[in-house]
C-alpha positions as CSV (number, residue, x, y, z in Angstrom):
1,M,5.4,-17.5,13.9
2,N,5.0,-13.8,13.2
3,E,2.7,-12.4,10.5
4,A,5.4,-11.3,8.1
5,L,7.1,-14.7,8.3
6,L,3.8,-16.5,7.7
7,R,3.1,-14.3,4.7
8,S,6.5,-15.0,3.3
9,L,6.1,-18.7,3.9
10,T,2.7,-18.8,2.2
11,A,3.9,-16.9,-0.8
12,S,6.9,-19.3,-1.1
13,V,4.6,-22.3,-1.1
14,L,2.3,-20.8,-3.7
15,A,5.3,-20.0,-5.9
16,I,6.6,-23.6,-5.7
17,L,3.2,-25.0,-6.7
18,V,3.0,-22.6,-9.7
19,R,6.5,-23.5,-10.8
20,R,5.6,-27.2,-10.7
21,G,2.7,-26.7,-13.1
22,A,-0.3,-25.7,-11.0
23,D,-2.4,-23.0,-12.5
24,F,-2.6,-19.9,-10.2
25,A,-6.2,-20.2,-9.1
26,A,-6.0,-23.9,-8.2
27,A,-2.6,-23.4,-6.5
28,E,-4.1,-20.5,-4.4
29,D,-7.0,-22.7,-3.3
30,A,-4.7,-25.6,-2.4
31,V,-2.4,-23.3,-0.3
32,Q,-5.5,-22.0,1.5
33,D,-6.7,-25.5,2.2
34,A,-3.2,-26.4,3.5
35,L,-3.2,-23.4,5.8
36,V,-6.6,-24.5,7.2
37,E,-5.1,-28.0,7.8
38,A,-2.1,-26.4,9.6
39,V,-4.4,-24.5,11.9
40,R,-6.0,-27.8,12.9
41,V,-2.9,-29.9,13.2
42,W,0.0,-27.6,14.3
43,P,-1.3,-26.6,17.8
44,V,-1.1,-30.4,18.6
45,E,2.1,-31.3,16.7
46,Q,4.0,-28.6,14.8
47,P,6.3,-30.0,12.1
48,R,10.0,-29.5,12.2
49,D,10.0,-28.1,8.7
50,P,6.8,-25.9,8.4
51,K,7.5,-24.9,4.8
52,G,8.1,-28.5,3.7
53,W,5.0,-29.6,5.4
54,L,2.9,-26.9,3.7
55,V,4.4,-27.7,0.3
56,T,3.5,-31.4,0.7
57,V,0.0,-30.9,2.0
58,A,-0.8,-28.1,-0.5
59,W,0.5,-30.3,-3.4
60,R,-1.7,-33.1,-2.3
61,K,-4.7,-30.8,-2.0
62,F,-4.0,-29.6,-5.5
63,L,-3.9,-33.1,-6.8
64,D,-7.1,-34.1,-5.0
65,A,-8.9,-31.2,-6.6
66,T,-7.5,-31.7,-10.1
67,R,-8.3,-35.4,-10.1
68,S,-12.0,-34.5,-10.1
69,D,-11.5,-32.2,-13.0
70,A,-12.3,-33.1,-16.6
71,A,-8.6,-33.0,-17.4
72,R,-7.8,-35.6,-14.7
73,R,-5.6,-37.8,-16.8
74,R,-3.3,-34.9,-18.0
75,R,-2.9,-33.5,-14.5
76,E,-2.2,-36.9,-12.9
77,D,1.1,-36.9,-14.8
78,L,2.2,-34.3,-12.2
79,V,2.2,-36.9,-9.5
80,D,5.8,-37.8,-10.4
81,E,6.8,-34.3,-9.6
82,E,5.5,-34.4,-6.0
83,P,8.1,-32.8,-3.7
84,A,10.5,-35.3,-2.2
85,P,10.4,-35.7,1.6
86,G,12.9,-33.6,3.6
87,P,13.6,-29.9,4.3
88,A,12.2,-27.4,1.7
89,P,14.5,-24.7,0.2
90,A,15.0,-21.8,2.5
91,A,14.8,-19.2,-0.3
92,D,12.1,-16.4,0.0
93,D,10.0,-16.5,-3.2
94,T,7.7,-13.6,-2.3
95,L,9.2,-11.1,-4.8
96,Q,9.4,-13.7,-7.5
97,L,5.7,-14.4,-7.0
98,Y,5.0,-10.6,-7.4
99,F,6.6,-10.8,-10.8
100,L,4.7,-14.0,-11.7
101,C,1.4,-12.3,-10.8
102,A,2.3,-9.3,-13.1
103,H,1.8,-11.7,-16.0
104,P,1.9,-10.1,-19.6
105,S,-1.6,-11.6,-20.3
106,L,-3.1,-9.2,-17.7
107,T,-3.5,-5.5,-17.9
108,P,-1.4,-3.6,-15.4
109,S,-4.4,-2.7,-13.2
110,S,-5.6,-6.3,-13.1
111,A,-2.2,-7.6,-12.3
112,V,-1.8,-5.2,-9.4
113,A,-5.3,-6.1,-8.1
114,L,-4.6,-9.9,-8.3
115,T,-1.2,-9.6,-6.6
116,L,-2.6,-7.4,-3.8
117,R,-5.3,-9.9,-3.1
118,A,-3.3,-13.2,-3.6
119,V,0.1,-12.2,-2.3
120,G,-0.2,-8.9,-0.4
121,G,-3.0,-10.1,1.9
122,L,-5.3,-7.1,1.2
123,T,-9.0,-7.4,1.2
124,T,-11.1,-6.6,-1.9
125,R,-12.4,-3.6,-0.1
126,Q,-9.0,-2.2,0.7
127,I,-7.9,-2.6,-3.0
128,A,-11.1,-1.0,-4.2
129,H,-10.4,2.0,-1.9
130,A,-6.9,2.3,-3.2
131,Y,-8.2,2.4,-6.8
132,L,-11.2,4.7,-6.0
133,V,-13.7,2.2,-7.4
134,P,-16.7,0.3,-5.8
135,E,-15.9,-2.9,-4.0
136,A,-18.1,-4.9,-6.4
137,T,-16.2,-3.5,-9.4
138,M,-12.9,-4.6,-7.9
139,A,-14.2,-8.1,-7.0
140,Q,-15.2,-8.6,-10.7
141,R,-11.8,-7.3,-11.8
142,I,-10.0,-9.8,-9.6
143,S,-12.2,-12.7,-10.7
144,R,-11.5,-11.9,-14.3
145,A,-7.8,-11.8,-13.6
146,K,-7.9,-15.2,-12.0
147,R,-9.9,-16.6,-15.0
148,T,-7.4,-15.0,-17.4
149,V,-4.3,-16.7,-15.8
150,S,-6.1,-20.0,-15.1
151,G,-4.2,-22.6,-17.0
152,V,-1.5,-20.2,-18.1
153,R,2.1,-21.3,-17.7
154,F,3.9,-18.7,-15.7
155,D,7.1,-18.8,-17.7
156,R,7.0,-15.0,-18.5
157,H,7.4,-12.5,-15.8
158,G,5.6,-9.1,-15.7
159,D,7.4,-5.8,-15.8
160,V,9.0,-3.8,-13.1
161,A,6.5,-0.9,-13.2
162,T,3.6,-3.2,-12.3
163,V,5.6,-4.7,-9.4
164,L,6.5,-1.3,-8.2
165,R,2.8,-0.3,-8.2
166,V,1.9,-3.3,-6.1
167,L,4.7,-2.7,-3.6
168,Y,3.6,1.0,-3.3
169,L,0.0,0.1,-2.6
170,V,1.0,-2.6,-0.1
171,F,3.1,-0.1,1.7
172,N,0.3,2.5,1.8
173,E,-2.1,0.0,3.4
174,G,0.6,-0.9,6.0
175,Y,1.4,2.7,6.7
176,S,-2.3,3.6,7.1
177,G,-2.4,1.2,10.1
178,D,-5.2,-1.0,8.7
179,V,-2.8,-3.8,7.9
180,D,0.8,-3.9,9.1
181,L,2.5,-4.5,5.7
182,A,4.8,-1.5,5.5
183,A,8.0,-3.2,6.8
184,E,7.4,-6.1,4.5
185,A,7.0,-3.8,1.5
186,I,10.3,-2.1,2.4
187,R,12.0,-5.4,2.7
188,L,10.8,-6.5,-0.8
189,T,11.7,-3.2,-2.3
190,R,15.2,-3.5,-0.9
191,Q,15.5,-6.9,-2.6
192,L,14.2,-5.4,-5.9
193,A,16.7,-2.5,-5.7
194,A,19.5,-4.9,-5.1
195,G,18.7,-6.8,-8.3
196,V,17.3,-4.2,-10.7
197,D,19.2,-1.0,-11.8
198,H,16.3,1.4,-12.3
199,P,15.9,4.9,-10.8
200,E,12.2,4.4,-10.0
201,V,13.0,1.4,-7.9
202,R,15.3,3.5,-5.8
203,G,12.8,6.3,-5.9
204,L,10.2,4.0,-4.3
205,L,12.6,2.7,-1.7
206,A,13.5,6.3,-0.8
207,L,9.9,7.3,-0.5
208,M,9.1,4.3,1.7
209,L,12.0,5.0,4.0
210,L,11.2,8.7,4.3
211,H,7.5,8.0,5.2
212,H,8.3,5.1,7.5
213,A,10.7,7.3,9.4
214,R,7.8,9.3,10.7
215,R,5.7,6.4,11.8
216,A,6.4,6.5,15.5
217,A,5.2,10.1,15.6
218,R,2.0,9.6,13.6
219,T,-0.1,8.5,16.6
220,A,-0.5,9.7,20.2
221,P,-0.3,7.3,23.2
222,D,-4.1,6.9,23.0
223,G,-3.9,5.8,19.4
224,S,-5.3,9.1,17.9
225,L,-3.7,10.5,14.7
226,V,-1.2,13.3,15.0
227,P,-1.1,15.5,11.8
228,L,2.3,16.1,10.2
229,A,2.4,19.7,11.4
230,E,1.9,18.7,15.0
231,Q,4.3,15.7,15.1
232,D,7.2,15.5,17.5
233,R,10.1,15.6,15.0
234,A,12.5,14.3,17.6
235,R,10.7,11.0,17.3
236,W,11.4,10.7,13.6
237,D,14.0,8.1,12.6
238,T,16.9,10.2,11.4
239,D,18.9,7.2,10.1
240,S,16.0,6.2,7.8
241,I,15.7,9.8,6.6
242,A,19.4,10.0,5.9
243,E,19.3,6.8,4.0
244,G,16.3,7.8,2.0
245,V,17.8,11.1,1.0
246,V,21.0,9.5,-0.2
247,I,19.1,6.9,-2.2
248,L,16.9,9.7,-3.7
249,Q,19.8,11.9,-4.6
250,A,21.4,9.1,-6.5
251,A,18.2,8.3,-8.3
252,L,17.6,11.9,-9.3
253,A,21.1,12.2,-10.6
254,R,20.2,9.7,-13.3
255,D,17.9,12.4,-14.8
256,R,15.1,9.9,-15.5
257,L,12.4,11.4,-13.3
258,G,9.4,9.3,-12.4
259,E,6.5,9.6,-10.0
260,F,8.1,7.8,-7.1
261,Q,11.1,10.0,-7.2
262,A,8.9,13.1,-7.3
263,Q,6.9,11.8,-4.3
264,A,10.2,11.1,-2.5
265,A,11.4,14.6,-3.2
266,I,8.3,16.0,-1.5
267,A,8.7,13.7,1.5
268,A,12.4,14.7,1.7
269,L,11.4,18.4,1.9
270,H,9.1,17.7,4.8
271,A,11.8,15.7,6.5
272,D,14.4,18.5,6.0
273,A,12.3,21.1,7.8
274,P,13.4,21.5,11.5
275,A,9.8,22.7,12.3
276,A,6.5,22.7,10.4
277,E,6.6,26.4,9.9
278,E,10.0,26.2,8.2
279,T,8.7,23.8,5.5
280,D,9.6,24.9,1.9
281,W,6.1,24.9,0.6
282,V,7.0,26.8,-2.6
283,Q,9.3,24.0,-3.6
284,I,6.8,21.4,-2.6
285,V,4.2,23.0,-4.9
286,E,6.8,22.8,-7.8
287,W,7.3,19.1,-7.1
288,Y,3.5,18.5,-7.0
289,D,3.3,20.2,-10.4
290,E,5.9,17.7,-11.7
291,L,4.0,14.9,-10.1
292,A,0.7,16.0,-11.6
293,R,2.3,16.2,-15.0
294,L,3.6,12.6,-14.6
295,T,0.5,11.0,-13.3
296,D,-2.5,13.3,-14.0
297,S,-3.9,11.9,-10.7
298,P,-6.8,13.6,-8.9
299,V,-5.3,12.6,-5.6
300,V,-2.1,14.3,-6.5
301,R,-4.0,17.5,-7.4
302,L,-5.9,17.3,-4.1
303,N,-2.6,17.2,-2.1
304,R,-1.3,20.0,-4.3
305,A,-4.2,22.1,-3.2
306,V,-3.1,21.8,0.4
307,A,0.4,22.7,-0.6
308,V,-0.8,25.8,-2.5
309,G,-2.8,26.8,0.5
310,E,0.3,26.7,2.6
311,A,2.5,28.5,0.0
312,D,0.1,31.1,-1.3
313,G,-2.6,31.3,1.4
314,P,-5.8,29.4,2.1
315,R,-7.9,31.3,-0.5
316,A,-5.5,30.2,-3.2
317,G,-5.7,26.6,-1.9
318,L,-9.5,26.7,-2.0
319,A,-9.4,28.0,-5.6
320,A,-7.2,25.0,-6.5
321,L,-9.6,22.7,-4.7
322,A,-12.6,24.1,-6.5
323,E,-11.2,22.7,-9.8
324,L,-11.5,19.1,-8.4
325,N,-14.5,16.7,-8.1
326,D,-15.9,17.1,-4.6
327,A,-16.6,13.3,-4.6
328,L,-12.9,12.6,-4.3
329,P,-11.9,10.9,-1.1
330,R,-10.7,13.3,1.6
331,H,-11.8,16.3,-0.5
332,T,-14.2,17.4,2.3
333,A,-11.4,17.1,4.9
334,V,-9.1,19.3,2.8
335,A,-11.8,21.8,2.3
336,A,-12.4,21.9,6.1
337,Y,-8.7,22.5,6.8
338,L,-8.4,25.3,4.2
339,H,-11.6,27.0,5.5
340,E,-10.2,26.9,9.0
341,R,-7.0,28.4,7.8
342,A,-9.0,31.1,6.1
343,G,-10.8,31.9,9.4
344,D,-14.3,30.5,8.4
345,L,-14.7,28.4,11.5
346,A,-18.4,27.6,11.1
347,T,-17.9,26.2,7.6
348,A,-14.8,24.4,8.7
349,A,-16.6,22.7,11.7
350,R,-19.4,21.6,9.5
351,L,-17.1,20.2,6.9
352,Y,-14.9,18.4,9.5
353,A,-18.1,16.7,10.8
354,E,-19.1,15.7,7.2
355,A,-15.6,14.4,6.5
356,A,-15.7,12.3,9.6
357,R,-18.8,10.5,8.4
358,K,-17.0,9.6,5.1
359,A,-13.7,8.6,6.8
360,P,-12.3,5.2,5.6
361,N,-11.1,4.1,9.0
362,L,-11.8,4.6,12.7
363,A,-8.7,6.6,13.5
364,E,-9.3,9.1,10.8
365,R,-13.0,9.4,11.7
366,D,-12.1,10.1,15.4
367,H,-9.5,12.7,14.4
368,L,-11.9,14.6,12.1
369,T,-14.6,14.4,14.8
370,R,-12.3,16.0,17.3
371,Q,-11.4,18.7,14.9
372,A,-15.1,19.6,14.5
373,A,-15.6,19.5,18.2
374,R,-12.6,21.7,18.8
375,L,-13.8,24.4,16.4
376,N,-17.4,24.3,17.7
377,A,-16.0,24.7,21.3
378,S,-13.9,27.6,20.1
379,R,-16.9,29.3,18.4
380,L,-18.9,28.8,21.6
381,D,-16.2,30.4,23.7
382,R,-16.1,33.4,21.4
383,L,-19.9,33.8,21.6
384,E,-19.8,33.6,25.4
385,G,-17.0,36.2,25.5
386,D,-19.1,38.6,23.4
387,T,-22.1,38.5,25.7
């Protein structure tokens, strides 16, 4: 059973327990216990209907736990609702569970964090990194969210904007290579786009397709990162690019611009350039201006500084960068790149090495370390040539 199918199956079982009256935290614990039981039993005798088996075992685990609770008598009434023997429904409840987690009793940020942890499969550390907060802070936020929805009947769904935010963050984690969730995020966003008529849903789908189209070219055979400017564009998925552009154009025609449409427009401009040097950086800066107006995000402004450096020269990029907090993730790496473009190789090499020490994952750290080594070797060659 592949990872994506197992995740979908787990989400479906969790959704079934919640619909049958289990509070979210208890249902999540029961599903986890059922999965542990499956790991023990299935290698010896795998059931014909894995989903039905998980539903039955998880429900019994839930009942075992609730019987020891102070509200035992009230919860024992749920015994009559135990799933009947036989095959379980084949429907995929993952997207529905995303909406259930985006409950109106939660703030949008708490709903996103809870969904990423409970359904998306991300670790607390990964979620904290996405939100630019300490891991301990995010752990407390998720715990508070679980307490808030504990005992709440999930009869009201959350809003589309919160679900879009979750899908976007799940896709980003998958795309980064840490956890392979990108394809699953695209699948769920397609489902959402088929059922919800909203330009931002289509904007997010276009953004995912345009980014995912470059995935094969993002790493070298040895696993090292390949920057966008150095990627072999012949390896880009032209079908995904074409689909993403068509979806984006239809969304923009609705004249209800949102952040995902703006991001997709930037991705489309990169995809449209036959070569890196032909990229329309001036138009990209204009889209970053729109995106900054929509989001007021420091990460957007960081990326904008890179675009300004390409459109107006590295000194202009460094001036834009100077307006941002240097504690921002990847700030040092951007500074190193712009200093290299400006010809200050000594400063760039030092900053690349510093950025490598701060890198969030091994692939990025190795890439930045190689950049520092490349510049140091180049400087050494120049010194030897002058003697």
